[in-house]
N, C-alpha and C positions, 0 to 999 in steps of 0.2 A: 448566423444561424447552417449555411453552410456546412456547417463540422460536425455542427447536429445530422444531417443529414448523411451525412459522412459515415456516420459512428453507425455498424451492428454492434449490439447485442448478445449474436448472438458466435459469434464468431472472437479467434484469437485477437486477447488486447496487452498492449505491454502499458503499464501504471509507477506513478512514485506517488505513494501513500507515505506523509511526517506525520513522525507523530514524535507526541513532544512528551521526553525520558528517555530510555534509555530498554530496547527489545532486542532481547541475546539473537547467539544463535541457534541458539535451541526454540526459539520460537517460528526465525525465522525457515525451521531446517520444515517442520508439520506446514510448509506454503507451499517445499518444491516450486526449485527451479528458477524462488526472487533472492540477492544480495538484500544485506540492513549494513548499510554505512554511516555513521556520528558525525554530526556540524558538528559543535556551539561555540553558543552565538549570545551573546550576554551573562556567560553563565548559566547558560539554560542547554542541558541536553537537546540536542534532534535525533530520533532517530529519521534514514530516510530508506524506505522498502523499496525494493526496481523491479523489475521481472518481471513477468508473461503470466498470464488469466486464458484460464478459455472458455469461457465465456463471465454473462453479470450472478450468475448464479456463485459459480467458484470469486467475486471477482467481492460480491455480498459478503457471503463466509469469513472473509479472511478479510473485510472489516470487521464481522460478528467477531471472529475470536479477536480481535485486540478491541472491541468494544467490554466484547465481557475479560477480559486479563486487566480491563479498565484503563485501557492509552491513553488518555486526550490525541486525539483526530483535529489535526490541523485540516491539511488538504488534500488529496487524491487529483491525480494531476498525470491525465489521457497526452503518455510520449512519442 
């Protein structure tokens, strides 16, 4: 539980968002400051979106954009 206590929802945080499928650079440019990497797991393309978000609202904005683009969000991890 200490990790939750140390997490401040109103400050910058580095995250990695794992998405099933291919996320192109044009979508990543919408998020400014993130990088997209791709990996293949058992024939399934996975995209890793990694970078800094300014606060919880910015993170929710990224997640909502991915959801609206019909991306399957697998995991979100604080880095």
